[in-house]
N, C-alpha and C positions, 0 to 999 in steps of 0.2 A: 504494499500500499505506499502510496506517495500523497502528499498534500503540498500544493504550491500557492502561496499567497503572494500576489505582487501588490505592493501599496507604494505611494510616494507621498505621503500625507504626515502631519504631524502626529497623528492618532493611530498611524498604521501599525504600530507595535502591538496595542490594545487589540485591534482587529485580528492580526496574526496569532497572537495567543488565545483568543476566544475561538476561532476556527479551530485550532490546534486541540483546545479542550473538548471541544464539541465532537469533532471528528473521532478523536480517541473514545470517547464515550459512547457515542451512537455507533460507530462502525465496531469497534473492538471491546466494548465494556469496560474500559480503563478509565479510572478517574485519576486525575494526576493532581495533587494537592499544590496548592498556591505555596510557593516559597516562603520560608518563615526564618526571622532573624535569629542568629545564635549568639550565645554569650561572646563579647568581644570587649577586649582591654582598650582603655583609653589611647594606649599608644598605637594600637592597630587603626583606630578610626581618626586620630590625630594625622597620621601619614598619608590618609586620603584627602585632607583638607588641601584646597587650592582652586585655581582657575581653569576651567577647562574650555579650549576656544573651539567653536565648531563654524561650518559656513553659515548655517542659517541661523544659528544660535548659540550661546553660551551655556555652560553650567558652572555654577560656584556652589563648592563644599566647603563647610564649616563647621566648627564645634559650637553649640550654645546650649547652656546649661548640661553639659555633660552627653549630650547627642550629636550625631551627625545630622546637619539639615543641609538640604539643596534648595537651589533657586535657578530655575531657567529663565533666561532671558532671549528674546528672538532679535534678530540684527535685519532680517530682509522678510520680504513677502513672500508667499508662495502660491502660485509656483513660479512668478516672475517677480521683476522688480517693481512693476506698476501695482501690485496687490500690498497694502499696507502690511506692516509686522504686526503679529497678533500681539495682544497685550501678555505681559508676564503672568504666569499663574501664580497661585500662591506657593509659599514654601513648602517643601515637603522634608519629612525626616525620613531618614535611611538607617538601615543595618545590615552588616555582615550576614549573608545567608550561607556563605560557602568561602573558599579562599579566594579573594579576588573577585567576588562577586557581591552585588549590593540588591537589597530590595526595598522597594518603596513601602513603608508603613503606614501612609495616609495619604488624603487628597485626591487628585483627579488622576495621579498614576499609581494609584495602590496597587500593590501586588507585581509591578512591573520591575525588570531587573535591568541592573547595569553591569558591565564588565570592566574590571581594571587590567589594563595591557601592559605589559612590563617590558623593558628592555633587557638584554642580555645581562647586563650589571644588577638586574633585580629594581632598579628605579622606574617609577610610574611614568610611562609615556603618554597613554591615551586612556580616555573613559569612553567606552561605548554606551549610549543611552539613547533610547528611541529609535534604534535601528542606523544611528549615525555615529559617526567618529568625532571625539573632542581631543584636541592637542591639549596636554598639560602644559600650562605656561608657568616659567620660574621654577 
């Protein structure tokens, strides 16, 4: 069995996950639980804080009251420059759900995941969120 979902929109990742869950349940009788945060140290979360630059928008991760919080901002309209950029959604809290994998705990992107991509030396190079790569700055 194969499932292909092609999207090119800001909510494409949510559509893809919903389609994947539906096909697994309806066709194969499998239910995949949403990812859940695991216990993480402050040091593990601090390492992820920073600014991640993407083509259409940026993601800023920082610590607030001991929790990892993220904020998306949009720089360009979609699908072209004639469309105004979308307003920033409310901040979201995130937690590690696996090594180098984050899960959004609340808000519009609840249960969405983000991947930390590292260089060969172990430093963080990219954040993949919403199906798009964001380069870590600094």
